[in-house]
C-alpha positions as CSV (number, residue, x, y, z in Angstrom):
1,M,0.1,0.1,0.2
2,V,1.4,3.3,-1.0
3,T,0.2,6.6,0.5
4,K,1.4,9.7,1.1
5,N,-0.7,13.4,2.4
6,W,-2.7,14.8,0.2
7,S,-1.6,18.3,-1.0
8,E,-4.6,19.6,1.0
9,P,-6.5,18.1,3.8
10,V,-10.4,17.8,3.7
11,Y,-12.6,18.5,6.6
12,V,-15.8,16.5,7.1
13,Y,-18.5,16.0,9.5
14,A,-18.6,12.4,10.1
15,G,-19.5,9.7,12.7
16,R,-22.7,7.6,13.2
17,H,-24.6,11.3,13.5
18,G,-22.4,13.5,11.8
19,A,-21.4,15.2,14.6
20,S,-17.8,14.5,14.7
21,H,-15.5,16.8,12.8
22,Y,-12.7,15.0,10.8
23,C,-9.4,16.2,9.3
24,V,-8.7,13.8,6.4
25,Q,-5.4,13.9,4.9
26,D,-4.6,10.5,3.2
27,P,-6.4,7.8,1.3
28,V,-6.2,5.6,4.4
29,K,-8.4,8.0,6.4
30,A,-10.8,8.6,3.5
31,A,-11.4,4.9,3.3
32,E,-11.9,4.5,7.1
33,I,-14.5,7.6,6.7
34,L,-16.3,6.3,3.7
35,L,-16.7,2.7,5.2
36,K,-17.0,2.9,8.8
37,E,-17.6,6.6,9.9
38,W,-20.3,7.9,7.6
39,P,-23.1,9.2,8.8
40,E,-26.7,7.4,8.6
41,R,-28.2,11.0,7.8
42,A,-25.8,10.9,4.7
43,A,-27.5,8.0,2.7
44,P,-24.5,7.1,0.1
45,G,-25.2,8.1,-3.0
46,P,-23.3,7.6,-6.5
47,A,-20.5,10.1,-5.5
48,H,-19.8,7.8,-2.6
49,L,-19.5,4.7,-4.6
50,K,-17.3,6.4,-6.9
51,A,-15.0,7.6,-4.1
52,R,-14.9,4.1,-2.2
53,K,-13.7,2.8,-5.9
54,K,-11.1,5.6,-6.5
55,I,-9.9,5.3,-2.7
56,L,-9.4,1.3,-3.0
57,S,-7.5,1.7,-6.4
58,C,-5.4,4.5,-4.9
59,L,-4.6,2.1,-1.9
60,Q,-3.5,-0.5,-4.4
61,G,-1.0,1.8,-5.9
62,K,-3.3,2.3,-9.2
63,C,-4.5,5.6,-9.3
64,D,-3.2,9.2,-8.5
65,Q,-3.9,10.3,-5.2
66,E,-5.4,13.6,-6.0
67,A,-7.7,12.1,-8.3
68,A,-8.9,10.1,-4.9
69,R,-8.8,13.4,-3.0
70,K,-11.3,14.9,-5.7
71,A,-13.6,11.8,-5.4
72,F,-13.7,11.8,-1.7
73,V,-14.6,15.9,-1.5
74,A,-17.3,15.1,-4.2
75,A,-18.8,12.3,-2.0
76,A,-18.4,14.6,1.0
77,K,-20.2,17.6,-0.8
78,E,-22.9,15.0,-2.0
79,G,-23.5,14.0,1.6
80,K,-23.5,17.8,2.9
81,L,-20.6,16.7,5.3
82,L,-17.8,19.3,4.1
83,S,-16.6,21.7,6.7
84,D,-14.3,24.5,7.1
85,R,-11.3,24.1,8.7
86,T,-11.9,26.5,12.0
87,A,-14.1,23.9,13.7
88,H,-12.2,21.4,16.4
89,F,-11.5,18.2,14.4
90,R,-10.2,14.5,14.6
91,G,-6.8,14.0,13.7
92,G,-6.0,11.8,10.2
């Protein structure tokens, strides 16, 4: 598995109720959010599925990490989970 930090972190609200703030800096943390921490209120849609596939491909060393970041951002936007960086967050 080849990973490195993204050019810029992505800040999202996730966790069971979407109340926890996370700083996602790499594909490993993005996979954790997509698979384990996606809020119940944000039903996974097409962008979520695309992001899961892109992150998995990235973790296998088969895609560009920035492409994986963009897919994760799209999923977070779709689920209305993006936040600004001024809130407190759980590290990545």
